[in-house]
DSSP file (Angstrom, degrees, kcal/mol; ACC not computed):
  #  RESIDUE AA STRUCTURE BP1 BP2  ACC     N-H-->O    O-->H-N    N-H-->O    O-->H-N    TCO  KAPPA ALPHA  PHI   PSI    X-CA   Y-CA   Z-CA
    1    1 A X              0   0    0      0, 0.0     2,-0.6     0, 0.0     0, 0.0   0.000 360.0 360.0 360.0 132.4   84.5  135.9  101.0
    2    2 A X        +     0   0    0      1,-0.2     3,-0.1     3,-0.0     0, 0.0  -0.817 360.0 173.3 -92.8 121.1   86.8  132.9  101.6
    3    3 A X        +     0   0    0     -2,-0.6     2,-0.4     1,-0.2    -1,-0.2   0.748  66.3  47.4 -95.3 -28.8   85.1  129.9  103.2
    4    4 A X        +     0   0    0      1,-0.1    -1,-0.2     3,-0.0     3,-0.1  -0.940  52.3 178.1-121.5 137.2   87.9  127.4  103.0
    5    5 A X        -     0   0    0     -2,-0.4     2,-0.3     1,-0.3    -1,-0.1   0.589  63.0 -10.4-114.1 -14.2   91.5  128.0  104.0
    6    6 A X        -     0   0    0     49,-0.0     2,-0.6     0, 0.0    -1,-0.3  -0.984  62.4-101.4-168.7 171.7   93.3  124.7  103.5
    7    7 A X        +     0   0    0     -2,-0.3     3,-0.1     1,-0.2    49,-0.1  -0.960  37.2 176.1-106.4 117.0   93.0  121.0  102.7
    8    8 A X        +     0   0    0     -2,-0.6    48,-3.2     1,-0.3     2,-0.4   0.935  58.8   7.7 -88.3 -52.1   93.5  119.2  106.0
    9    9 A X  E     -a   56   0A   0     46,-0.2     2,-0.5    48,-0.0    -1,-0.3  -0.993  52.9-158.8-140.4 139.8   92.9  115.5  105.2
   10   10 A X  E     -a   57   0A   0     46,-2.4    48,-2.3    -2,-0.4     2,-0.3  -0.978  23.6-133.5-116.5 129.8   92.5  113.3  102.1
   11   11 A X  E     -a   58   0A   0     -2,-0.5     2,-0.4    46,-0.2    48,-0.2  -0.623  15.8-167.7 -85.9 140.2   90.9  109.9  102.5
   12   12 A X  E     -a   59   0A   0     46,-3.1    48,-1.5    -2,-0.3     2,-0.3  -0.991  21.8-130.7-124.0 120.5   92.3  106.8  100.9
   13   13 A X  E     +a   60   0A   0     -2,-0.4     2,-0.3    46,-0.2    52,-0.3  -0.540  31.3 177.8 -75.0 132.4   90.0  103.7  100.9
   14   14 A X  E     -a   61   0A   0     46,-3.0    48,-2.0    -2,-0.3     3,-0.2  -0.979  30.8-150.5-134.4 147.4   91.7  100.6  102.2
   15   15 A X  S    S+     0   0    0     -2,-0.3     2,-0.4     1,-0.3    -1,-0.1   0.736  94.4  35.1 -87.9 -23.8   90.4   97.0  102.7
   16   16 A X     >  -     0   0    0      1,-0.1     4,-2.5     2,-0.0    -1,-0.3  -0.897  65.9-170.0-133.9 102.0   92.8   96.2  105.6
   17   17 A X  H  > S+     0   0    0     -2,-0.4     4,-2.7     1,-0.2     5,-0.2   0.852  86.9  52.4 -65.3 -35.6   93.5   99.1  107.9
   18   18 A X  H  > S+     0   0    0      2,-0.2     4,-2.2     1,-0.2    -1,-0.2   0.930 111.9  45.9 -65.5 -44.1   96.3   97.3  109.8
   19   19 A X  H  > S+     0   0    0      2,-0.2     4,-2.3     1,-0.2    -2,-0.2   0.916 114.5  48.6 -63.4 -42.9   98.1   96.4  106.6
   20   20 A X  H  X S+     0   0    0     -4,-2.5     4,-3.0     2,-0.2     5,-0.3   0.917 110.1  51.0 -64.0 -43.7   97.7   99.9  105.2
   21   21 A X  H  X S+     0   0    0     -4,-2.7     4,-2.1     1,-0.2     5,-0.4   0.910 110.5  49.7 -60.6 -42.5   98.9  101.5  108.5
   22   22 A X  H  X>S+     0   0    0     -4,-2.2     4,-2.6     2,-0.2     5,-0.8   0.923 113.8  45.9 -60.6 -45.8  102.0   99.3  108.4
   23   23 A X  I  X>S+     0   0    0     -4,-2.3     5,-2.0     3,-0.2     4,-1.1   0.945 114.7  45.4 -63.7 -49.8  102.7  100.3  104.7
   24   24 A X  I  <5S+     0   0    0     -4,-3.0     6,-2.6     3,-0.2    -1,-0.2   0.825 123.5  34.4 -69.2 -30.8  102.2  104.0  105.2
   25   25 A X  I  <5S+     0   0    0     -4,-2.1     4,-0.4    -5,-0.3    -2,-0.2   0.908 129.0  30.1 -89.0 -46.3  104.2  104.2  108.4
   26   26 A X  I  <5S+     0   0    0     -4,-2.6    -3,-0.2    -5,-0.4    -2,-0.1   0.918 130.4  31.5 -83.0 -43.6  107.0  101.6  107.8
   27   27 A X  I  <<S+     0   0    0     -4,-1.1    -3,-0.2    -5,-0.8    -4,-0.1   0.912 132.4  30.3 -81.6 -43.9  107.4  101.7  104.0
   28   28 A X  S   <S-     0   0    0     -5,-2.0    -3,-0.2     2,-0.0    -4,-0.1   0.662 101.0-125.8 -92.0 -16.3  106.6  105.3  103.3
   29   29 A X        +     0   0    0     -4,-0.4    22,-0.2    -6,-0.3    -4,-0.2   0.677  52.8 153.1  82.5  17.4  107.8  106.8  106.6
   30   30 A X        -     0   0    0     -6,-2.6     2,-0.4    -7,-0.2    20,-0.2  -0.347  41.5-121.8 -73.3 162.6  104.6  108.6  107.6
   31   31 A X  E     -B   49   0A   0     18,-3.1    18,-2.4    -2,-0.1     2,-0.4  -0.892  19.4-117.6-108.9 136.0  103.8  109.2  111.2
   32   32 A X  E     +B   48   0A   0     -2,-0.4    16,-0.2    16,-0.2     3,-0.1  -0.595  36.5 170.0 -70.8 123.0  100.6  107.9  112.9
   33   33 A X  E     +     0   0A   0     14,-3.2     2,-0.3    -2,-0.4    15,-0.2   0.727  64.3   4.3-104.2 -31.8   98.6  111.0  114.1
   34   34 A X  E     +B   47   0A   0     13,-1.7    13,-2.8     2,-0.0    -1,-0.4  -0.966  49.7 172.8-158.6 136.8   95.3  109.3  115.1
   35   35 A X  E     +B   46   0A   0     -2,-0.3     2,-0.3    11,-0.2    11,-0.2  -0.820  25.0 150.2-146.9 102.6   93.9  105.8  115.4
   36   36 A X  E     -B   45   0A   0      9,-1.8     9,-3.3    -2,-0.3     7,-0.1  -0.986  49.4 -97.4-138.4 145.1   90.5  105.6  117.0
   37   37 A X  E     +B   44   0A   0     -2,-0.3     7,-0.3     7,-0.2     2,-0.2  -0.322  35.8 177.3 -59.4 139.7   87.5  103.2  116.7
   38   38 A X  E >>> +B   43   0A   0      5,-2.9     3,-2.1     1,-0.1     5,-1.4  -0.623   6.5 178.9-143.9  80.8   84.8  104.6  114.4
   39   39 A X  G >45S+     0   0    0      1,-0.3     3,-1.0     2,-0.2    -1,-0.1   0.761  76.8  70.7 -58.0 -26.2   82.0  101.9  114.1
   40   40 A X  G 345S+     0   0    0      1,-0.3    -1,-0.3     2,-0.1     4,-0.1   0.798 104.9  41.1 -61.9 -26.8   80.0  104.2  111.8
   41   41 A X  G <45S-     0   0    0     -3,-2.1    -1,-0.3     2,-0.2    -2,-0.2   0.484 118.2-111.8 -95.7  -5.6   82.6  103.6  109.1
   42   42 A X  T <<5S+     0   0    0     -3,-1.0     2,-0.2    -4,-0.5    -3,-0.2   0.789  91.8  21.0  79.3  27.1   83.0   99.9  109.9
   43   43 A X  E   <S-B   38   0A   0     -5,-1.4    -5,-2.9    18,-0.1    -1,-0.3  -0.749 101.1 -41.6-177.6-131.9   86.5  100.3  111.2
   44   44 A X  E     -B   37   0A   0     -7,-0.3     2,-0.8    -2,-0.2    17,-0.4  -0.842  38.4-119.8-125.4 160.3   88.8  103.0  112.6
   45   45 A X  E     +B   36   0A   0     -9,-3.3    -9,-1.8    -2,-0.3     2,-0.5  -0.903  40.9 179.7 -99.1 106.1   89.6  106.6  111.8
   46   46 A X  E     -B   35   0A   0     -2,-0.8    13,-2.3    13,-0.5     2,-0.4  -0.939   7.1-174.7-114.6 126.3   93.3  106.4  111.1
   47   47 A X  E     -BC  34  58A   0    -13,-2.8   -14,-3.2    -2,-0.5   -13,-1.7  -0.980   1.1-176.4-124.1 130.8   95.3  109.5  110.1
   48   48 A X  E     -BC  32  57A   0      9,-2.8     9,-2.8    -2,-0.4     2,-0.3  -0.915   6.9-158.2-122.7 152.5   98.9  109.6  109.1
   49   49 A X  E     -B   31   0A   0    -18,-2.4   -18,-3.1    -2,-0.3     7,-0.1  -0.950  22.2-112.7-130.1 149.7  101.1  112.6  108.2
   50   50 A X    >   -     0   0    0      5,-0.4     3,-2.4    -2,-0.3   -20,-0.1  -0.468  38.0-109.5 -72.6 152.0  104.3  113.0  106.2
   51   51 A X  T 3  S+     0   0    0      1,-0.3    -1,-0.1   -22,-0.2     3,-0.1   0.803 119.5  53.7 -55.0 -29.8  107.3  114.0  108.3
   52   52 A X  T 3  S-     0   0    0      1,-0.3    -1,-0.3     0, 0.0     2,-0.2   0.442 107.6-132.5 -85.4   0.9  107.3  117.5  106.9
   53   53 A X    <   +     0   0    0     -3,-2.4    -3,-0.3     1,-0.1    -1,-0.3  -0.509  55.3 118.9  84.7-154.4  103.6  118.0  107.8
   54   54 A X  S    S+     0   0    0     -2,-0.2     2,-0.1    -3,-0.1    -1,-0.1  -0.601  72.9   8.6  90.6-152.9  101.0  119.4  105.5
   55   55 A X  S    S-     0   0    0     -2,-0.2    -5,-0.4     1,-0.1   -46,-0.2  -0.381  73.9-141.0 -65.6 136.3   97.9  117.6  104.4
   56   56 A X  E     -a    9   0A   0    -48,-3.2   -46,-2.4    -7,-0.1     2,-0.4  -0.529   6.8-128.6 -95.1 166.2   97.3  114.3  106.3
   57   57 A X  E     -aC  10  48A   0     -9,-2.8    -9,-2.8   -48,-0.2     2,-0.6  -0.961  10.4-151.9-116.8 131.4   95.9  111.0  104.9
   58   58 A X  E     -aC  11  47A   0    -48,-2.3   -46,-3.1    -2,-0.4     2,-1.2  -0.913   8.1-148.9-101.6 122.5   93.0  109.1  106.4
   59   59 A X  E     -a   12   0A   0    -13,-2.3   -13,-0.5    -2,-0.6     2,-0.2  -0.744  31.1-177.5 -91.5  91.5   93.2  105.4  105.8
   60   60 A X  E     -a   13   0A   0    -48,-1.5   -46,-3.0    -2,-1.2     2,-0.1  -0.625  33.7 -97.8 -99.0 148.1   89.4  104.7  105.7
   61   61 A X  E    S+a   14   0A   0    -17,-0.4     2,-0.3    -2,-0.2   -46,-0.2  -0.418  71.7 112.3 -60.8 131.7   87.6  101.4  105.3
   62   62 A X  S    S-     0   0    0    -48,-2.0   -50,-0.0    -2,-0.1   -21,-0.0  -0.980  77.7 -71.8-179.6-173.8   86.6  101.0  101.7
   63   63 A X        -     0   0    0     -2,-0.3   -48,-0.2     1,-0.1    -1,-0.1   0.763  61.2-159.6 -74.6 -27.4   87.0   99.1   98.5
   64   64 A X        +     0   0    0    -50,-0.2   -50,-0.2     1,-0.1    -1,-0.1  -0.169  52.4 101.0  75.1-176.0   90.5  100.5   97.6
   65   65 A X        +     0   0    0    -52,-0.3     2,-0.3    45,-0.2    47,-0.2   0.942  53.9 136.6  61.2  56.4   92.0  100.5   94.1
   66   66 A X        -     0   0    0    -53,-0.2    47,-2.4    47,-0.0     2,-1.0  -0.884  64.4-111.6-123.7 158.7   91.4  104.2   93.2
   67   67 A X  E     -d  113   0B   0     -2,-0.3    47,-0.1    45,-0.2    45,-0.1  -0.819  33.7-168.1 -85.3 103.5   93.6  106.8   91.5
   68   68 A X  E     -     0   0B   0     45,-1.7    -1,-0.2    -2,-1.0    46,-0.1   0.779  19.4-141.8 -68.7 -27.0   94.0  109.1   94.6
   69   69 A X  E     +     0   0B   0     44,-0.5     2,-0.3     1,-0.3    45,-0.1   0.504  49.9 148.2  75.4   2.5   95.4  112.0   92.6
   70   70 A X  E     -     0   0B   0     43,-0.5    45,-2.8     1,-0.0     2,-0.6  -0.561  35.2-157.4 -77.4 129.6   97.7  112.5   95.6
   71   71 A X  E     -d  115   0B   0     -2,-0.3     2,-0.4    43,-0.2    45,-0.2  -0.939   5.4-159.4-108.6 116.3  101.1  114.0   94.8
   72   72 A X  E     -d  116   0B   0     43,-3.6    45,-2.6    -2,-0.6     2,-0.3  -0.762  12.0-137.9 -93.5 140.4  103.8  113.3   97.4
   73   73 A X  E     +d  117   0B   0     -2,-0.4     2,-0.3    43,-0.2    45,-0.2  -0.759  24.4 173.1-100.2 145.1  106.9  115.5   97.4
   74   74 A X  E     -d  118   0B   0     43,-1.7    45,-3.0    -2,-0.3     3,-0.3  -0.991  37.0-135.6-145.3 148.0  110.4  114.3   97.9
   75   75 A X  S    S+     0   0    0     -2,-0.3     2,-0.3     1,-0.3    43,-0.1   0.694 103.8  32.2 -75.1 -16.5  113.9  115.9   97.6
   76   76 A X     >  +     0   0    0      1,-0.1     4,-2.2    41,-0.1    -1,-0.3  -0.761  61.2 179.4-144.8  92.4  115.2  112.9   95.7
   77   77 A X  H  > S+     0   0    0     -3,-0.3     4,-2.7    -2,-0.3     5,-0.2   0.862  85.2  55.2 -62.9 -37.3  112.8  111.1   93.4
   78   78 A X  H  > S+     0   0    0      2,-0.2     4,-2.3     1,-0.2    -1,-0.2   0.916 109.9  45.7 -63.8 -42.2  115.4  108.6   92.2
   79   79 A X  H  > S+     0   0    0      2,-0.2     4,-2.6     1,-0.2    -2,-0.2   0.901 113.8  49.0 -67.7 -40.4  116.2  107.6   95.8
   80   80 A X  H  X S+     0   0    0     -4,-2.2     4,-2.4     2,-0.2    -2,-0.2   0.910 111.4  50.5 -63.9 -41.6  112.5  107.3   96.7
   81   81 A X  H  X S+     0   0    0     -4,-2.7     4,-2.2     2,-0.2    -2,-0.2   0.923 111.8  46.9 -61.1 -45.8  111.9  105.2   93.6
   82   82 A X  H  X S+     0   0    0     -4,-2.3     4,-2.7     2,-0.2    -2,-0.2   0.912 110.7  52.7 -64.0 -43.1  114.8  102.9   94.4
   83   83 A X  H  X S+     0   0    0     -4,-2.6     4,-1.6     2,-0.2    -2,-0.2   0.934 110.9  46.3 -58.7 -47.5  113.6  102.6   98.1
   84   84 A X  H  <>S+     0   0    0     -4,-2.4     5,-2.8     1,-0.2    -1,-0.2   0.898 112.5  50.1 -65.2 -39.5  110.0  101.6   97.0
   85   85 A X  H ><5S+     0   0    0     -4,-2.2     3,-1.7     1,-0.2    -1,-0.2   0.911 108.7  52.5 -63.1 -41.0  111.4   99.1   94.4
   86   86 A X  H 3<5S+     0   0    0     -4,-2.7    -1,-0.2     1,-0.3    -2,-0.2   0.814 107.2  53.2 -62.6 -29.9  113.6   97.6   97.1
   87   87 A X  T 3<5S-     0   0    0     -4,-1.6    -1,-0.3    -5,-0.2    -2,-0.2   0.304 119.8-112.6 -87.2   8.2  110.5   97.2   99.3
   88   88 A X  T < 5 +     0   0    0     -3,-1.7     2,-0.3     1,-0.2    -3,-0.2   0.792  63.3 155.7  65.3  30.3  108.8   95.3   96.4
   89   89 A X      < -     0   0    0     -5,-2.8     2,-0.5    -6,-0.1    -1,-0.2  -0.710  50.9-111.3 -87.1 138.5  106.3   98.1   95.9
   90   90 A X        +     0   0    0     17,-0.5    17,-2.1    -2,-0.3     2,-0.3  -0.589  50.1 169.8 -71.9 117.1  104.7   98.3   92.4
   91   91 A X  B     -E  106   0B   0     -2,-0.5    15,-0.2    15,-0.2     2,-0.1  -0.875  32.4-124.8-126.0 158.6  106.1  101.5   90.7
   92   92 A X        -     0   0    0     13,-2.7     2,-0.1    -2,-0.3     3,-0.0  -0.345  52.7 -75.5 -83.2 178.3  106.1  103.0   87.3
   93   93 A X        -     0   0    0     -2,-0.1     2,-0.6     1,-0.1    12,-0.2  -0.417  52.9-100.0 -71.3 156.4  109.4  103.9   85.7
   94   94 A X        -     0   0    0     10,-0.1     2,-0.5    -2,-0.1    10,-0.2  -0.694  38.8-145.9 -77.5 119.0  111.1  107.1   86.9
   95   95 A X  B     +F  103   0B   0      8,-3.4     8,-1.9    -2,-0.6     2,-0.5  -0.781  20.6 178.4 -92.9 125.2  110.3  109.8   84.4
   96   96 A X        +     0   0    0     -2,-0.5     2,-0.4     6,-0.2     6,-0.1  -0.935   7.6 166.9-130.4 107.9  113.0  112.4   83.8
   97   97 A X    >   -     0   0    0      3,-0.5     3,-2.0    -2,-0.5    -2,-0.0  -0.923  44.9 -93.7-120.0 144.5  112.3  115.1   81.3
   98   98 A X  T 3  S+     0   0    0     -2,-0.4     3,-0.1     1,-0.3    -2,-0.0  -0.333 110.3   7.8 -57.1 130.8  114.3  118.3   80.7
   99   99 A X  T 3  S+     0   0    0      1,-0.2     2,-0.4    -2,-0.0    -1,-0.3   0.461 111.6  96.1  79.9   1.1  112.8  121.2   82.6
  100  100 A X  S <  S-     0   0    0     -3,-2.0    -3,-0.5     3,-0.0    -1,-0.2  -0.973  81.5-107.9-124.5 137.7  110.3  119.0   84.6
  101  101 A X        -     0   0    0     -2,-0.4    -4,-0.1     1,-0.1    -6,-0.1  -0.349  45.1 -98.0 -61.2 141.5  110.9  117.5   88.1
  102  102 A X        +     0   0    0     -6,-0.1    16,-2.3    15,-0.1     2,-0.3  -0.296  56.6 170.7 -56.6 144.2  111.6  113.8   88.1
  103  103 A X  E     +FG  95 117B   0     -8,-1.9    -8,-3.4    14,-0.2     2,-0.3  -0.980  19.3 166.4-154.6 162.3  108.4  111.8   88.9
  104  104 A X  E     - G   0 116B   0     12,-1.9    12,-3.1    -2,-0.3     2,-0.3  -0.952  23.7-127.5-162.3 173.2  106.8  108.4   89.1
  105  105 A X  E     - G   0 115B   0     -2,-0.3   -13,-2.7    10,-0.2     2,-0.3  -0.890  19.6-173.7-127.5 164.8  103.7  106.7   90.6
  106  106 A X  E     -EG  91 114B   0      8,-2.5     8,-2.6    -2,-0.3     2,-0.4  -0.951  19.9-122.4-148.9 167.4  103.2  103.7   92.8
  107  107 A X  E     - G   0 113B   0    -17,-2.1   -17,-0.5    -2,-0.3     6,-0.2  -0.938  18.1-139.1-116.7 137.4  100.5  101.5   94.2
  108  108 A X    >   -     0   0    0      4,-2.2     3,-2.4    -2,-0.4   -18,-0.1  -0.257  48.1 -82.2 -78.5 178.8   99.8  100.8   97.8
  109  109 A X  T 3  S+     0   0    0      1,-0.3    -1,-0.1     2,-0.1   -89,-0.0   0.722 132.8  52.9 -59.8 -20.2   98.8   97.3   98.9
  110  110 A X  T 3  S-     0   0    0      2,-0.1    -1,-0.3   -97,-0.1   -45,-0.2   0.431 121.3-106.0 -91.4   0.6   95.2   98.0   97.9
  111  111 A X    <   +     0   0    0     -3,-2.4     2,-0.3     1,-0.3    -2,-0.1   0.564  67.6 152.8  85.7   8.5   96.1   99.1   94.4
  112  112 A X        -     0   0    0    -47,-0.2    -4,-2.2   -99,-0.1     2,-0.4  -0.572  41.3-131.1 -70.8 133.0   95.5  102.8   95.2
  113  113 A X  E     +dG  67 107B   0    -47,-2.4   -45,-1.7    -2,-0.3   -44,-0.5  -0.744  29.0 175.3 -92.2 130.8   97.7  104.9   92.9
  114  114 A X  E     - G   0 106B   0     -8,-2.6    -8,-2.5    -2,-0.4     2,-0.3  -0.903  19.3-135.9-126.2 158.6   99.8  107.8   94.4
  115  115 A X  E     -dG  71 105B   0    -45,-2.8   -43,-3.6    -2,-0.3     2,-0.4  -0.847   7.6-155.0-118.4 151.0  102.3  110.0   92.6
  116  116 A X  E     +dG  72 104B   0    -12,-3.1   -12,-1.9    -2,-0.3     2,-0.4  -0.990  13.1 177.6-127.6 134.1  105.8  111.2   93.6
  117  117 A X  E     -dG  73 103B   0    -45,-2.6   -43,-1.7    -2,-0.4     2,-0.2  -0.997  30.9-115.3-135.8 140.1  107.4  114.4   92.4
  118  118 A X  E      d   74   0B   0    -16,-2.3   -43,-0.2    -2,-0.4   -17,-0.1  -0.536 360.0 360.0 -75.1 137.2  110.8  115.8   93.3
  119  119 A X              0   0    0    -45,-3.0    -1,-0.1    -2,-0.2   -44,-0.1   0.496 360.0 360.0 -61.7 360.0  110.7  119.2   95.0
């Protein structure tokens, strides 16, 4: 019996929700899906989605600076890498190996690590 059918939302701990929302929407190009007060968490429940849909990200109040394990997909890893560097985002080098999609990682303003891989 299958109990779970998908992954809907992944939480990312952030220390400043307004700064995180600005980064994820303006720098990364995500769309705000939900922003509502949630005093039980000590802040708001903020959900952003990638333009192509799929799993959403919840920017939740927390300590930040974790390896999220989140892999973001892009049609052009080199262009995404250049864009983030132009925006002064901390990135690793762009890795290009034969037979493997180009990839790199970056840190959001809280030091959370996310990964990028070319489709």
